[in-house]
C-alpha positions as CSV (number, residue, x, y, z in Angstrom):
1,M,2.5,2.2,23.8
2,T,2.8,-0.9,22.3
3,L,4.3,-1.1,19.0
4,V,1.9,-3.5,17.9
5,R,-0.6,-1.8,15.5
6,R,-3.9,-3.8,14.6
7,T,-6.6,-2.3,12.7
8,T,-10.2,-3.9,13.8
9,A,-11.8,-3.0,10.7
10,L,-9.1,-5.4,9.0
11,C,-9.7,-7.9,10.8
12,A,-11.8,-10.0,8.3
13,V,-8.8,-9.0,5.8
14,A,-6.4,-10.7,7.4
15,A,-8.1,-13.4,8.9
16,A,-9.6,-14.6,5.5
17,S,-6.3,-13.9,3.8
18,V,-5.3,-17.5,4.5
19,A,-8.2,-18.4,2.3
20,L,-8.4,-15.5,0.3
21,A,-5.9,-12.6,-0.1
22,A,-7.2,-9.5,1.8
23,C,-6.9,-6.2,-1.1
24,G,15.2,-5.9,-7.4
25,T,17.0,-4.8,-4.6
26,T,20.2,-3.0,-5.0
27,E,23.4,-3.6,-3.6
28,A,23.5,-4.6,0.1
29,G,20.0,-5.5,-0.2
30,Q,18.7,-1.6,0.0
31,A,15.1,-0.7,-0.8
32,P,15.2,0.6,-4.8
33,R,15.8,4.4,-4.7
34,P,13.3,5.4,-7.8
35,A,14.4,7.7,-10.7
36,P,12.4,11.1,-10.9
37,S,8.8,10.7,-11.4
38,A,5.5,12.6,-11.9
39,S,4.3,14.0,-8.9
40,S,1.6,12.9,-7.2
41,A,-0.2,16.2,-8.5
42,G,-0.8,14.6,-11.9
43,P,2.0,14.1,-14.6
44,S,2.8,17.5,-15.4
45,K,5.0,18.2,-12.2
46,A,8.4,16.4,-11.8
47,A,9.0,14.7,-8.5
48,P,12.1,14.8,-6.2
49,S,15.2,12.5,-7.9
50,R,15.2,10.9,-4.8
51,P,11.7,9.7,-3.2
52,P,11.2,11.3,0.8
53,T,11.5,8.8,3.5
54,L,11.6,9.3,7.4
55,A,14.5,9.1,9.4
56,P,14.9,5.8,11.5
57,G,12.5,5.9,14.6
58,P,13.5,5.4,18.1
59,A,16.9,2.7,18.6
60,G,17.3,3.2,14.9
61,L,14.4,1.2,13.9
62,T,12.4,1.4,10.7
63,P,10.0,4.7,10.9
64,V,6.6,4.4,10.5
65,F,4.0,6.8,9.1
66,E,0.5,7.0,9.5
67,H,-1.0,10.0,8.1
68,G,0.6,13.6,6.8
69,P,0.3,16.8,8.8
70,R,-3.1,18.0,9.3
71,A,-2.0,21.7,9.0
72,D,-0.9,21.5,5.2
73,G,-3.9,21.7,3.5
74,K,-6.6,19.5,2.7
75,T,-4.7,16.6,1.4
76,V,-5.4,13.0,1.1
77,A,-3.8,9.8,0.0
78,L,-5.8,6.7,-1.1
79,T,-3.8,3.6,-1.2
80,F,-4.8,0.2,-2.7
81,D,-3.4,-2.8,-1.5
82,A,-2.6,-5.4,-4.0
83,D,-2.9,-8.7,-2.3
84,M,-2.2,-12.1,-3.4
85,T,-0.4,-14.8,-0.6
86,A,2.2,-16.7,-1.8
87,D,0.1,-20.1,-1.9
88,E,-3.0,-18.6,-3.6
89,G,-1.9,-19.8,-7.2
90,P,-4.0,-22.7,-7.8
91,R,-6.8,-20.6,-7.1
92,A,-5.6,-17.8,-9.4
93,A,-5.5,-20.7,-12.0
94,A,-8.9,-21.9,-11.3
95,G,-10.2,-18.5,-12.3
96,E,-10.2,-16.5,-9.3
97,R,-9.2,-13.1,-9.8
98,F,-6.9,-11.1,-7.1
99,D,-6.3,-8.1,-9.7
100,N,-8.7,-5.2,-10.3
101,P,-8.5,-3.5,-14.0
102,Q,-11.7,-1.6,-13.6
103,L,-10.5,0.1,-10.5
104,I,-7.2,1.2,-12.0
105,A,-9.0,2.4,-15.2
106,T,-11.4,4.3,-12.8
107,L,-8.8,6.0,-11.0
108,R,-7.2,7.0,-14.7
109,K,-10.6,8.4,-15.7
110,L,-10.8,10.1,-12.5
111,K,-7.3,11.5,-12.5
112,V,-6.9,10.5,-9.4
113,P,-3.1,9.8,-7.6
114,A,-3.1,6.6,-6.0
115,T,-0.1,4.4,-4.4
116,V,-0.4,1.0,-4.9
117,F,0.9,-1.7,-2.2
118,M,1.8,-4.2,-4.3
119,T,2.7,-8.0,-3.0
120,G,5.7,-9.4,-5.1
121,R,3.1,-12.7,-5.6
122,W,0.7,-10.6,-7.1
123,A,3.3,-8.8,-9.2
124,E,4.3,-12.6,-10.8
125,E,0.5,-13.3,-11.5
126,Y,-0.5,-9.9,-13.1
127,P,3.0,-8.7,-14.4
128,D,1.1,-6.7,-17.3
129,E,-0.7,-5.0,-15.1
130,A,2.0,-4.3,-12.4
131,R,4.1,-3.1,-15.5
132,S,1.3,-0.6,-16.8
133,I,0.7,0.6,-13.2
134,G,4.1,1.4,-12.5
135,L,4.8,2.9,-15.9
136,D,1.8,5.3,-15.4
137,P,2.9,8.6,-13.6
138,R,0.2,8.8,-11.6
139,F,0.6,6.0,-9.5
140,E,3.4,4.5,-7.4
141,I,3.8,0.9,-6.2
142,A,5.3,0.1,-2.6
143,N,6.1,-3.1,-1.2
144,H,3.3,-5.3,0.7
145,S,5.9,-8.2,1.5
146,Y,6.5,-10.8,-1.1
147,S,4.0,-13.4,0.3
148,H,1.7,-11.9,2.5
149,Y,2.2,-13.9,5.4
150,A,2.6,-11.7,8.7
151,Y,5.5,-10.5,10.4
152,T,4.4,-11.1,14.1
153,D,2.5,-14.2,15.2
154,D,-1.1,-13.8,16.2
155,C,-1.9,-11.2,13.1
156,Y,-5.5,-12.7,12.5
157,G,-4.6,-16.0,11.5
158,L,-2.3,-15.4,8.9
159,P,0.9,-17.7,8.4
160,T,4.0,-16.1,9.7
161,V,7.2,-15.1,8.4
162,P,10.3,-16.4,10.2
163,R,12.4,-13.8,11.8
164,E,15.5,-14.6,10.0
165,R,13.3,-14.3,6.8
166,M,11.6,-10.9,7.1
167,R,14.3,-8.9,5.0
168,S,14.5,-11.8,2.3
169,D,10.8,-11.8,1.9
170,L,10.5,-7.8,1.7
171,E,13.7,-8.0,-1.0
172,R,11.9,-10.9,-3.1
173,A,8.9,-8.6,-3.8
174,Y,11.2,-5.8,-5.1
175,T,12.7,-8.9,-7.1
176,A,9.4,-9.4,-8.4
177,F,8.8,-6.1,-9.3
178,K,11.7,-5.8,-11.2
179,K,10.9,-9.0,-13.0
180,A,7.5,-7.6,-14.0
181,G,9.1,-4.7,-15.6
182,V,7.9,-1.9,-13.0
183,P,10.5,0.7,-13.1
184,N,10.9,2.7,-9.5
185,P,9.0,0.9,-7.0
186,M,8.9,2.9,-4.1
187,P,11.1,2.2,-0.6
188,Y,8.0,2.3,1.6
189,F,6.5,-0.9,3.4
190,R,3.3,-2.2,4.3
191,F,2.9,-4.8,6.8
192,P,0.6,-7.6,5.7
193,G,-2.3,-7.3,8.3
194,G,-1.1,-4.2,9.6
195,C,0.9,-6.3,12.3
196,Y,4.3,-5.3,13.5
197,D,6.4,-5.4,16.8
198,K,9.6,-4.0,17.8
199,T,11.5,-6.9,16.2
200,A,10.0,-6.6,13.0
201,L,11.1,-3.1,12.6
202,G,14.4,-4.3,13.7
203,E,14.7,-6.7,11.1
204,L,13.7,-4.4,8.5
205,T,16.3,-1.2,9.4
206,P,18.8,-2.3,6.7
207,A,16.4,-2.4,4.1
208,G,16.0,1.6,4.4
209,V,12.3,1.3,4.0
210,T,9.5,3.7,5.5
211,A,7.1,1.3,6.9
212,V,3.3,3.3,5.7
213,Q,-0.3,2.1,8.0
214,W,-2.8,4.4,7.8
215,D,-5.3,6.2,9.6
216,V,-9.0,5.6,7.5
217,V,-10.2,2.1,7.2
218,S,-12.4,1.9,4.0
219,G,-14.1,-1.1,5.3
220,D,-14.2,-2.6,1.7
221,A,-12.4,-5.9,2.6
222,F,-15.4,-8.5,1.7
223,A,-17.8,-5.9,1.6
224,T,-20.9,-5.9,-0.1
225,D,-22.6,-2.4,0.1
226,A,-20.5,-0.1,-1.5
227,D,-22.3,3.0,-0.1
228,A,-21.4,1.9,3.6
229,V,-17.4,1.6,2.3
230,A,-18.1,5.4,0.7
231,K,-19.5,6.5,3.6
232,Q,-17.0,5.0,6.1
233,V,-14.3,6.6,4.2
234,L,-15.8,10.1,3.8
235,D,-16.4,10.1,7.8
236,G,-12.9,9.2,8.5
237,V,-10.9,11.4,6.4
238,R,-9.1,14.5,7.7
239,P,-6.3,16.8,6.4
240,G,-3.2,14.4,5.8
241,S,-5.3,11.2,5.6
242,V,-3.9,7.8,4.4
243,V,-7.0,5.6,3.5
244,V,-6.4,1.8,2.9
245,M,-8.5,0.2,0.6
246,H,-7.8,-2.9,-1.8
247,C,-7.0,-3.9,-5.4
248,T,-8.6,-7.6,-5.4
249,R,-11.8,-7.9,-7.0
250,S,-12.6,-11.4,-5.0
251,A,-11.8,-10.1,-2.0
252,A,-12.9,-6.4,-2.2
253,P,-16.0,-6.5,-5.0
254,V,-17.2,-3.1,-4.3
255,T,-14.1,-1.0,-4.3
256,E,-14.4,0.5,-7.5
257,Q,-18.0,1.8,-7.3
258,A,-17.1,3.2,-3.9
259,V,-14.0,5.3,-5.4
260,R,-16.8,6.7,-7.5
261,T,-18.4,8.0,-4.9
262,V,-15.7,9.2,-2.7
263,V,-13.5,11.3,-5.4
264,P,-16.2,13.8,-6.1
265,E,-17.5,14.3,-2.7
266,L,-14.2,14.6,-1.1
267,R,-13.1,17.2,-4.2
268,K,-16.2,19.0,-3.4
269,Q,-15.0,19.5,0.2
270,G,-11.6,20.8,-1.3
271,Y,-9.3,17.7,-0.5
272,R,-6.6,17.1,-3.2
273,F,-5.3,13.6,-3.7
274,V,-2.1,12.8,-3.6
275,K,0.3,9.9,-3.6
276,V,1.9,8.6,-0.2
277,S,5.7,10.2,-1.4
278,E,4.2,13.6,-1.1
279,L,2.5,13.2,2.4
280,I,5.6,11.5,3.5
281,G,7.7,14.5,1.9
282,A,5.5,17.1,4.2
283,A,6.0,15.2,7.2
284,D,9.9,15.1,6.7
285,G,9.9,18.4,6.0
286,R,8.1,19.4,9.2
287,R,11.0,17.9,11.3
């Protein structure tokens, strides 16, 4: 089975990311190992001192995580890609907004834990917001590359990162997080466009990260109908699901509105919202 994973519902995101974004390292280049933080269940619980990761995959390659165990209760992780490509600074300077503070405020109001996959370029553009998210024990920040350039060829028209620069692109994002004041970014990585292959997994192996994909596509990228986005999420969620959404106002303008529908409905169905780290911990514990 091919290792290249492409999600057709995200095609519009990555194809348009060339023009519009789809939404420190330690010694030896290892991904940071965060200090203790609150668990995904809320600020009152202590999390493990070392975040869970998966063991290397076949041939020692970077492991890939798509969803948690299906039989460990009705848990679901909402994830939000905070996207900004390396070359979009002029557009931000002209007033285009790649952040979504109202979405973050709504997640806080609804007391929803979430994992934000952030590009380094986003953290550079919005350091105060990056720091605020990173300091909030209800959230965790993970790596979405520095540049939001693809790690494979033919990834919905995205520019590509050369093989020899893949690891440094990932590490540059962690450096941007550190500069912004994000204290404990997680050792999780989401490939831009969701595109990866054996070469990319091999190049990132020394960084010690777990690659995180998803099993539910929200369809929020460039959507204008919040109800349709909410329905797609609600129809797709199963126990252990990882939902991919976006934290980018210009590219995903109805996400916050959809979240206000999704959260109470899933809670009504008995679901508990968790961060990706909890799902990975559960999956690792079952190995």
